[in-house]
C-alpha positions in Angstrom: 0.0 0.1 0.2 1.1 3.5 -0.3 2.5 4.9 2.9 -0.4 7.1 3.6 -2.8 4.3 3.4 -0.6 1.8 5.8 -1.3 1.1 9.2 -1.4 4.3 11.4 1.0 4.3 14.4 -0.5 3.6 17.4 -3.7 2.1 15.6 -4.0 -1.6 15.8 -4.7 -2.6 12.4 -6.3 1.0 11.3 -5.5 2.9 8.3 -4.6 6.4 9.9 -7.5 6.0 12.6 -10.0 4.4 9.9 -10.7 0.8 10.4 -10.8 -1.4 7.2 -14.4 -2.2 6.9 -15.1 1.4 7.3 -13.7 2.7 4.4 -15.7 4.4 1.7 -16.4 2.5 -1.5 -13.7 4.5 -3.5 -10.9 4.2 -1.2 -11.7 0.6 -0.8 -11.3 -0.3 -4.5 -7.8 1.1 -4.3 -7.1 -1.6 -1.4 -8.7 -4.2 -3.4 -7.1 -3.1 -6.7 -3.6 -4.1 -5.3 -5.2 -7.8 -4.5 -5.6 -10.4 -7.4 -8.9 -11.9 -7.3 -8.3 -15.1 -5.4 -5.9 -13.7 -2.7 -8.3 -10.6 -2.5 -11.6 -12.4 -2.2 -10.0 -15.3 -0.2 -8.7 -13.1 2.7 -11.8 -11.2 2.8 -13.9 -14.3 2.9 -12.2 -15.7 5.9 -13.4 -12.9 8.0 -17.0 -13.1 8.7 -17.3 -9.6 9.7 -15.9 -8.6 6.4 -17.7 -10.9 4.4 -21.1 -9.3 5.6 -20.2 -6.0 5.5 -17.6 -5.4 2.7 -18.2 -8.1 0.0 -21.8 -7.0 -0.8 -20.6 -3.4 -2.1 -18.9 -5.3 -5.0 -21.5 -7.7 -5.5 -22.5 -8.7 -9.0 -26.2 -8.5 -9.2 -28.0 -10.6 -11.6 -29.7 -8.5 -14.5 -27.0 -6.0 -14.1 -25.5 -3.7 -16.9 -21.8 -4.9 -16.4 -20.6 -7.1 -19.6 -17.5 -8.2 -20.7 -16.4 -9.4 -24.3 -15.5 -13.0 -24.9 -12.3 -14.2 -25.9 -12.7 -15.4 -29.3 -12.5 -14.1 -32.6 -9.6 -11.8 -31.7 -11.3 -10.4 -28.4 -14.2 -9.3 -30.8 -16.6 -12.1 -29.3 -20.2 -11.9 -27.7 -20.6 -9.3 -24.5 -21.5 -11.4 -21.5 -21.9 -11.0 -17.8 -18.6 -11.5 -16.1 -17.4 -15.1 -14.7 -15.4 -14.7 -11.4 -14.5 -17.4 -8.9 -16.2 -15.5 -6.1 -19.6 -13.4 -7.4 -18.1 -9.9 -7.0 -16.3 -7.4 -9.3 -13.8 -5.5 -8.0 -13.5 -1.8 -9.3 -10.4 -0.7 -11.3 -8.1 1.8 -9.0 -7.9 5.1 -10.6 -5.9 6.8 -7.6 -2.4 7.8 -9.1 -0.8 6.9 -6.1 -2.3 3.3 -6.0 -1.4 3.2 -9.4 2.3 3.9 -9.1 2.6 1.9 -6.1 1.3 -1.0 -7.8 3.7 -0.5 -10.9 6.7 -0.2 -8.5 5.5 -3.4 -6.7 5.1 -5.4 -9.8 8.6 -3.9 -10.9 10.3 -5.6 -7.7 8.5 -8.8 -7.9 10.0 -8.9 -11.4 13.4 -8.1 -10.2 13.0 -11.0 -7.4 12.1 -13.2 -10.2 15.2 -12.7 -12.4 17.2 -12.8 -9.4 16.3 -16.2 -8.2 16.8 -17.3 -12.0 20.3 -16.2 -11.3 20.6 -17.6 -8.3 19.6 -21.1 -9.4 22.5 -20.6 -12.2 24.8 -20.5 -9.5 25.6 -16.7 -9.9 25.8 -14.4 -7.0 23.2 -11.9 -7.1 22.5 -8.7 -5.2 19.4 -7.8 -3.2 16.5 -6.9 -5.5 15.5 -3.9 -3.0 16.3 -2.6 0.7 13.6 -4.2 3.1 11.3 -2.2 5.5 10.8 0.5 3.1 7.5 1.6 1.2 7.7 1.7 -2.6 7.7 5.4 -2.6 10.6 5.7 -0.1 12.8 2.7 -2.4 12.2 5.2 -5.4 13.4 8.1 -3.9 16.4 5.9 -2.4 17.5 4.3 -5.4 17.5 7.9 -7.3 19.9 9.2 -4.7 22.0 6.3 -5.2 21.7 6.9 -8.9 23.0 10.6 -8.3 25.8 9.6 -6.0 27.3 7.3 -8.7 26.6 10.4 -11.0 28.7 12.5 -8.9 31.5 9.8 -9.1 31.0 10.1 -12.7 31.6 13.8 -12.5 34.7 13.8 -10.2 36.5 11.1 -12.6 35.8 8.0 -11.1 34.3 6.1 -14.3 31.2 6.3 -16.2 28.0 5.6 -14.2 26.3 2.5 -14.5 22.9 1.6 -13.2 22.0 -1.8 -11.8 18.5 -2.5 -13.3 17.2 -1.9 -16.6 14.9 0.7 -17.4 11.6 -1.2 -17.3 12.7 -2.5 -13.8 13.4 0.7 -12.2 11.2 2.2 -10.0 9.3 5.7 -10.7 8.3 8.5 -8.3 6.4 12.0 -8.6 8.1 14.8 -9.3 6.6 18.2 -9.7 8.1 21.7 -10.2 10.0 20.8 -13.2 12.6 18.2 -13.0 14.9 19.5 -10.1 16.4 16.3 -8.2 16.8 16.1 -4.7 20.7 16.3 -4.9 22.7 18.0 -7.6 24.9 15.2 -9.7 27.3 17.5 -10.8 28.2 21.2 -10.4 26.3 23.5 -12.8 22.9 22.0 -12.3 20.8 24.8 -13.2 22.6 25.5 -16.4 22.7 28.9 -18.0 19.1 29.3 -18.4 17.9 28.7 -15.2 14.6 27.3 -16.0 15.0 23.7 -14.7 11.9 24.5 -11.8 9.2 25.4 -14.5 6.7 22.9 -15.6 6.7 21.9 -19.3 3.8 21.6 -21.5 4.0 18.3 -24.0 1.5 19.6 -26.5 0.6 17.6 -29.8 -2.2 16.9 -32.2 -3.4 13.3 -31.4 -1.6 10.6 -32.6 1.7 12.4 -32.8 3.9 10.2 -30.8 3.4 11.9 -27.4 3.3 8.6 -25.6 6.7 7.4 -26.8 8.2 11.1 -25.5 6.8 10.6 -22.5 8.3 6.9 -21.9 11.6 8.3 -23.0 11.5 11.1 -20.3 10.2 8.7 -17.6 13.1 6.4 -18.5 15.6 8.9 -18.2 14.5 11.2 -15.3 12.5 8.2 -13.3 9.7 10.9 -13.0 5.9 10.0 -13.7 4.6 12.4 -16.4 1.1 13.7 -16.5 -2.0 14.2 -18.7 -4.9 16.7 -18.6 -7.2 13.7 -20.0 -9.9 12.4 -17.8 -8.4 9.2 -16.1 -11.9 7.3 -16.0 -12.0 7.4 -20.0 -11.4 4.2 -21.7 -8.0 5.4 -23.4 -6.7 6.9 -19.9 -7.3 3.7 -18.0 -5.8 1.6 -21.1 -2.3 3.8 -20.8 -2.6 3.8 -17.1 -3.3 0.0 -16.2 -1.6 -1.7 -19.2 1.1 0.7 -20.5 2.0 2.1 -16.9 1.5 5.8 -17.6 0.2 5.9 -14.3 -0.2 9.8 -14.4 -3.1 10.0 -16.5 -5.5 12.9 -15.2 -2.5 14.5 -13.1 -1.7 18.3 -14.0 -0.5 19.3 -10.7 3.0 20.6 -10.0 2.7 20.1 -6.4 1.2 17.8 -3.8 -2.5 17.9 -3.3 -4.1 19.7 -0.4 -6.3 17.3 2.0 -10.0 17.7 0.8 -12.7 15.2 0.7 -10.1 12.5 -0.2 -9.1 9.9 2.3 -5.8 11.0 2.3 -4.0 14.0 0.4 -2.3 12.6 -2.8 1.4 12.9 -3.5 1.0 12.7 -7.3 2.6 15.8 -8.7 4.4 16.1 -12.3 7.0 18.3 -14.3 5.5 17.4 -17.4 1.8 17.3 -18.6 0.7 16.2 -22.0 -2.2 18.2 -23.8 -3.8 18.0 -27.1 -5.5 21.3 -26.6 -7.0 23.6 -28.3 -7.6 20.5 -30.6 -10.0 19.2 -27.9 -10.2 20.6 -24.1 -8.9 18.8 -21.2 -10.8 17.9 -17.8 -8.3 20.6 -16.0 -7.1 23.7 -16.7 -3.3 24.8 -15.7 -0.6 27.2 -16.9 2.8 27.2 -18.0 5.8 28.9 -19.5 7.7 26.1 -21.0 6.3 24.0 -24.3 7.2 21.2 -26.1 5.4 21.0 -29.5 5.7 17.7 -30.9 4.9 17.4 -34.5 4.2 14.4 -36.8 3.5 14.5 -40.6 -0.4 14.7 -40.9 -0.8 11.9 -43.4 0.3 9.0 -40.6 -1.2 11.3 -37.7 -4.4 11.3 -39.3 -4.7 8.0 -40.6 -3.7 6.8 -37.1 -6.5 8.9 -35.7 -9.1 7.4 -37.9 -8.3 4.0 -36.3 -8.2 5.2 -32.9 -11.7 6.8 -33.5 -12.8 3.4 -34.8 -11.1 0.7 -32.4 -11.1 3.1 -29.1 -7.7 1.9 -28.6 -3.9 2.8 -29.2 -2.7 -0.2 -31.1 -5.3 -1.8 -33.4 -5.9 -1.2 -36.7 -9.2 -1.6 -38.9 -9.1 -3.9 -41.8 -9.1 -2.9 -45.3 -12.8 -3.5 -45.8 -13.4 -0.9 -43.3 -11.5 1.5 -45.4 -13.4 0.5 -48.5 -16.8 0.6 -46.7 -16.4 4.0 -45.4 -14.2 5.4 -48.0 -16.1 8.7 -48.1 -16.5 9.0 -44.5 -12.5 8.5 -44.4 -12.0 11.2 -47.1 -14.2 13.7 -45.6 -12.5 13.2 -42.4 -8.9 13.6 -43.6 -9.8 16.8 -45.3 -11.4 18.4 -42.3 -8.4 16.8 -39.9 -5.9 18.6 -42.0 -7.5 21.9 -41.2 -7.5 21.2 -37.6 -3.9 19.9 -37.9 -2.8 22.9 -39.4 -4.8 25.4 -37.2 -3.7 23.4 -34.1 0.1 24.0 -34.6 -0.2 27.6 -35.7 -2.0 28.2 -32.4 0.8 26.9 -30.3 3.5 28.6 -32.7 1.8 31.8 -32.3 1.2 31.7 -28.6 4.8 31.0 -27.7 5.5 33.7 -29.7 3.1 36.2 -28.5 3.4 34.9 -24.9 7.1 35.0 -24.8 7.8 31.6 -23.5 10.1 29.0 -24.2 9.5 26.5 -26.6 10.9 23.4 -28.4 9.6 22.4 -31.5 10.5 18.5 -32.3 9.6 16.1 -34.8 8.2 12.8 -34.3 10.0 11.6 -37.4 13.5 12.8 -35.9 12.7 10.8 -33.0 12.3 7.6 -35.0 15.3 8.3 -37.5 18.1 9.9 -35.1 16.6 9.2 -31.5 19.8 9.6 -29.6 20.5 13.2 -30.8 17.1 14.1 -31.1 16.2 13.2 -27.5 19.4 14.6 -26.1 18.2 18.1 -27.6 14.8 17.8 -26.2 16.5 17.0 -22.4 18.7 20.0 -22.8 15.8 21.9 -23.0 13.8 20.1 -20.4 16.8 20.4 -18.1 17.5 24.1 -18.9 21.0 23.0 -19.5 23.3 24.0 -22.5 25.4 20.7 -22.2 24.1 17.5 -20.6 26.5 16.4 -17.7 28.2 13.0 -17.5 25.5 11.9 -15.3 22.5 12.9 -17.6 24.4 11.4 -20.5 24.7 8.3 -18.8 20.8 8.3 -18.0 20.1 8.8 -21.8 22.4 6.0 -22.8 20.9 4.0 -20.2 17.2 5.0 -21.2 17.7 4.5 -24.8 19.5 1.1 -24.4 22.6 2.6 -26.0 26.1 1.2 -25.9 29.2 3.4 -25.2 29.2 6.6 -27.0 26.8 9.1 -28.3 24.1 8.4 -31.2 23.7 5.0 -32.6 20.3 3.7 -34.3 17.5 3.1 -32.1 14.5 0.7 -32.5 12.1 3.1 -31.3 9.2 0.4 -31.2 11.2 -1.2 -27.9 11.3 2.3 -26.3 7.4 2.9 -25.9 5.0 1.3 -23.7 3.8 -0.6 -26.8 4.5 -1.0 -30.1 3.5 1.5 -33.1 0.5 0.4 -35.2 1.3 -2.5 -37.6 2.9 -1.5 -41.1 0.7 -4.5 -42.5 -2.4 -4.9 -44.1 -3.6 -2.9 -47.3 -3.2 -4.9 -50.7 -1.2 -1.7 -52.3 1.2 -1.6 -49.4 1.8 -5.6 -49.8 2.1 -5.2 -53.7 4.0 -2.6 -54.0 7.9 -2.6 -53.9 9.7 0.5 -52.7 12.1 2.9 -54.9 15.5 3.0 -53.8 14.4 6.3 -52.3 11.9 5.0 -50.3 14.1 2.3 -49.2 16.3 5.0 -47.4 13.5 6.3 -45.5 12.1 3.5 -42.7 8.5 2.3 -43.3 7.2 3.9 -40.3 7.9 7.3 -42.2 4.9 8.2 -44.3 3.3 4.8 -43.8 -0.2 6.0 -44.8 1.0 7.2 -48.1 2.7 3.8 -48.9 -0.4 1.8 -47.7 -2.5 3.9 -50.6 -4.6 5.2 -47.7 -5.3 8.3 -49.6 -6.1 8.8 -53.2 -4.5 11.4 -55.4 -7.9 13.4 -55.2 -8.0 13.2 -51.5 -4.3 14.1 -51.3 -4.8 17.2 -53.3 -8.0 18.3 -51.4 -5.8 17.7 -48.2 -3.2 20.1 -49.5 -5.8 22.6 -50.6 -7.1 22.4 -46.9 -3.8 23.0 -45.2 -3.4 26.1 -47.9 -6.7 27.6 -46.6 -5.8 27.3 -43.1 -2.0 28.4 -43.4 -1.1 31.8 -42.3 -0.2 34.1 -45.0 2.0 37.1 -45.2 5.3 38.2 -43.5 6.9 36.9 -40.4 8.7 38.8 -37.6 11.7 38.7 -39.5 10.3 40.3 -42.8 10.3 37.1 -44.6 7.5 35.6 -46.3 6.0 32.8 -43.9 6.7 29.4 -45.2 3.8 27.1 -45.7 3.2 24.8 -42.5 3.6 21.4 -44.7 6.8 22.8 -46.1 8.2 24.1 -42.9 8.3 20.5 -41.4 9.0 18.6 -44.8 5.9 17.1 -45.1 4.6 18.5 -48.3 3.8 15.5 -51.0 3.9 17.6 -54.2 6.7 20.1 -53.7 9.0 18.2 -51.3 7.9 14.7 -52.4 7.3 13.7 -48.9 8.2 10.7 -47.8 10.7 9.7 -50.4 13.2 12.6 -49.6 12.8 13.0 -46.2 15.6 13.1 -44.0 16.1 13.9 -40.3 17.2 17.3 -39.2 16.1 18.9 -42.5 12.5 20.9 -42.6 11.5 23.8 -44.9 15.5 24.9 -45.4 16.5 24.6 -41.7 19.5 22.4 -40.9 17.6 21.3 -37.8 14.0 19.7 -37.4 14.2 20.0 -33.6 14.1 23.7 -32.8 14.7 25.6 -29.4 13.4 29.0 -29.0 14.4 30.9 -25.6 14.0 34.2 -23.9 16.8 36.2 -23.9 18.8 36.2 -20.6 16.9 38.7 -18.4 14.0 38.8 -20.9 10.9 39.1 -19.1 7.9 36.7 -19.6 5.1 38.4 -20.9 2.5 35.9 -19.6 2.4 32.0 -19.2 0.0 30.1 -21.5 -3.4 29.0 -20.3 -4.2 25.3 -21.1 -8.2 24.4 -21.4 -9.1 28.0 -20.5 -10.4 28.9 -24.0 -12.2 28.1 -27.0 -11.2 25.0 -28.9 -10.2 25.3 -32.7 -12.8 22.5 -33.5 -16.4 23.8 -34.1 -18.9 22.8 -31.6 -20.5 20.6 -34.1 -17.7 19.2 -35.7 -18.7 15.5 -36.5 -14.9 14.3 -36.7 -13.8 15.3 -33.0 -15.8 13.3 -29.8 -18.9 13.0 -32.0 -17.0 10.2 -33.8 -17.7 7.6 -30.5 -21.2 8.1 -31.1 -21.0 7.3 -35.0 -18.4 4.6 -34.2 -21.2 3.0 -31.3 -24.1 3.5 -34.0 -22.3 1.6 -36.7 -21.2 -1.0 -34.3 -24.5 -1.6 -32.0 -22.6 0.0 -29.3 -19.4 -1.7 -29.6 -20.9 -5.4 -29.2 -20.0 -5.8 -33.0 -16.8 -4.0 -33.3 -14.7 -3.1 -36.7 -12.6 -5.9 -37.9 -9.1 -5.1 -37.4 -5.8 -6.8 -38.9 -3.3 -8.8 -37.3 -0.2 -6.9 -36.0 3.1 -7.9 -37.0 
């Protein structure tokens, strides 16, 4: 259990003065969330008092509305009442402190299993963890130990090495930016002095924010947040299945006690948002922004699949594209306008408000992950150069060997693999040209699959041009159209055939950092989720896609067919 939910001192078996069977329904589901079905129910059934007072709260009543899908047909079987060994249903934990403690507990168990296998092989193994501490304390102790290793590296005692792989390291909350409890090296603050500011991670949906959040969590061991409601299906999937336990957390400091059973310690230094494409459920402000950009051809195609499957990973079959060709074409053209307006909004807000901004392309993370992530890390930490400690953390997070750079398989760096490149007759039958062969298939894969007809591509380019900003920029030069600025124009730049990392719109660097000059005052921070969205209220391709999908699938009981992932 999290430390604030453990047995209180001086209270025999109590939870901070509250007895177990008097817990309200929501905090009690946190407790049950830690326990597997058999262990949890069996332990409760052994106590008659708890069996009579606690289990009925979670009983599955006959004729209820709770339904689960049968396992057959790729998970697309008929819906039925859940079958459990004991007739009650636990509720998924939504409390971020509990989710983090449960994630760390699973990682500790995996450590123990790994060490046990090594011991059986005759190898001397260290301890999996220091006993007698909560997972929260263990995470902080391990980070302090990592900092000591980094201090030794800074003093010339050799490079820092970390005892556990990134998928077994413990995470903890870290608000107010990424300031650590100890300084690993002199000059931690860097020349900019901005390390205490929270960071907005802004992106149009399906632009790779999950990958970048995972990279940050691997390198800094801090949980990242999101302004999406934590009880939404996609948020629960990220929190429970993909280990992004900060869903719904936008605070940069610990919460004050309110009606909750105990104050939450959840605080983050980075918050993901899709605003103003859509409005998150909590407003917040910040003066630091990472704008993550992905080519609209892949992002819009992935957005279509997200709307039709309500998952981050599944892809609908080709027959769905053919059946709803007109719907897909209209969505593609409409979303191109939204994509263009979204990025113009953020670029103009950052310029007008005078905030620090780092613009990074998703494709650069794929093609040159090491170099691109180092640039983003320097921005996040507020330093001109990464110290030996942070170099070691980046190498560790990216699974790099000695030295900087190196090719990375980004499919192994996120919490889930990107959508499959398989599926699509045009994609399977076409041989890539020599120019295309130089670009990984994950770049412009919607174009390679033939998702868009020539007519649709022309309409999408026209839609982008109609939403572009025209005239001259602050430097007096004519503004470059947004597609060309990022290197995504198909007709004028032959995307994706000639796409290359670090090249966009004539620039030599696809990852661009704009900082306030030293001593230059901040105009005002950007307010997120505090104004109107760029989508019309009656836009049929926003949240209304959920109602359309349910109407076409009998309330999701007959879901669209999907293709197997490869």
